[in-house]
C-alpha positions as CSV (number, residue, x, y, z in Angstrom):
1,M,81.3,106.4,113.8
2,V,83.1,107.9,110.8
3,V,81.7,111.4,111.6
4,A,82.8,111.0,115.3
5,Y,86.3,109.9,114.2
6,L,86.8,112.7,111.7
7,E,85.6,115.3,114.1
8,A,87.8,113.9,116.9
9,V,91.0,113.6,114.9
10,A,90.9,117.2,113.9
11,G,89.3,118.5,117.1
12,A,90.4,119.2,120.7
13,E,89.5,115.9,122.4
14,A,92.4,114.6,124.4
15,D,92.7,111.3,122.5
16,R,92.0,112.8,119.1
17,G,90.0,109.7,118.0
18,W,92.6,107.1,119.2
19,S,89.8,105.3,121.1
20,L,87.8,105.0,117.9
21,L,90.5,103.1,116.1
22,L,90.2,99.3,116.2
23,P,92.8,97.9,118.7
24,D,94.5,96.0,115.8
25,S,94.6,99.2,113.8
26,R,96.6,101.0,116.4
27,R,99.7,99.1,115.3
28,A,99.8,101.6,112.5
29,Y,101.5,103.9,115.2
30,D,104.1,103.4,117.8
31,G,101.4,104.3,120.4
32,R,98.8,106.8,121.5
33,D,101.4,109.5,122.1
34,Q,102.8,109.3,118.6
35,Y,99.3,109.3,117.1
36,V,98.2,112.4,119.2
37,E,101.4,114.2,118.2
38,L,100.7,113.6,114.5
39,T,97.1,114.8,114.8
40,M,98.3,118.0,116.6
41,A,101.0,118.7,114.1
42,A,98.8,118.3,111.1
43,D,97.5,121.2,109.0
44,W,93.7,120.9,109.1
45,E,93.0,124.2,107.5
46,D,93.1,122.9,103.9
47,F,91.3,119.7,104.5
48,S,87.5,119.3,104.6
49,W,85.2,116.4,104.2
50,R,81.5,115.4,104.0
51,L,79.7,112.0,103.8
52,A,78.8,110.9,100.3
53,E,75.3,109.8,99.4
54,P,74.4,106.8,101.7
55,E,73.7,104.5,98.7
56,S,77.3,104.9,97.6
57,S,78.7,103.3,100.7
58,Y,78.9,99.6,101.0
59,C,78.4,97.2,103.9
60,E,79.3,93.5,103.6
61,D,76.5,91.0,104.2
62,G,76.6,90.0,107.8
63,G,77.9,93.4,108.9
64,V,81.6,92.5,109.2
65,Y,82.7,95.9,107.7
66,C,81.3,98.9,106.0
67,Q,83.2,101.1,103.5
68,V,81.9,104.6,104.1
69,R,82.3,107.0,101.2
70,L,83.4,110.6,101.6
71,H,83.8,113.7,99.5
72,I,87.3,115.1,100.4
73,A,88.4,118.6,99.5
74,G,92.0,119.6,100.0
75,E,94.8,117.3,101.1
76,P,94.2,115.0,104.1
77,P,97.1,115.0,106.6
78,A,99.8,112.5,105.4
79,F,99.4,110.2,108.4
80,L,95.8,109.5,107.4
81,L,96.9,108.4,103.9
82,E,99.8,106.3,105.1
83,A,100.5,105.6,108.7
84,P,104.1,105.7,110.1
85,N,104.3,101.9,110.6
86,S,103.0,101.1,107.0
87,K,105.2,98.8,104.9
88,P,105.0,98.0,101.2
89,A,103.4,94.6,102.0
90,D,101.2,95.9,104.8
91,R,99.8,99.3,103.8
92,L,98.2,101.0,106.7
93,R,96.0,104.0,106.1
94,T,92.8,105.5,107.6
95,I,91.6,107.3,104.4
96,T,91.9,105.8,100.9
97,L,91.6,108.2,98.0
98,D,90.3,107.2,94.6
99,E,89.3,108.8,91.3
100,G,85.6,108.9,92.2
101,D,83.4,112.0,91.9
102,G,79.8,113.0,91.9
103,A,77.5,111.3,94.5
104,A,80.0,108.5,95.1
105,G,82.7,110.7,96.6
106,N,86.4,110.4,96.1
107,A,87.6,108.6,99.3
108,W,86.5,106.1,101.9
109,I,87.1,104.9,105.4
110,V,86.4,101.4,106.6
111,V,84.6,100.6,109.8
112,Y,84.8,97.0,111.1
113,F,82.4,95.1,113.4
114,D,82.9,91.8,115.2
115,A,80.6,89.2,116.8
116,G,81.6,90.5,120.2
117,G,80.1,93.9,119.5
118,S,83.5,95.7,119.0
119,Q,83.6,98.2,116.3
120,G,86.1,100.8,115.1
121,I,87.9,102.5,112.3
122,S,90.3,100.3,110.4
123,T,93.7,101.2,109.1
124,G,93.7,98.2,106.8
125,G,96.8,96.3,106.1
126,G,97.3,92.6,105.9
């Protein structure tokens, strides 16, 4: 799912990965139109990514969520690091950067699953 999302957000698909965001995570934006506009206006030339070693990612027992580790090069578009509707007490972001390096990567994305079978990319918050 992370690969599909990152390819869609920077790609030419009509919804640019909107459909892969959890419905609750879409509150990070004023709507699909704003999200698509941000993806189209972003500079994707200086941003690249690859999945980190699988053992560096983490999935909670029971499969409620997985933190998928990435190696990021360059600067991710700003809306992925902090969404427009983010607030100090409710930080909304798709990619979280950290100081990691080596096999563990230097960023992560969270994928949530629920008992009903829904899954999607989380923008966090709460």
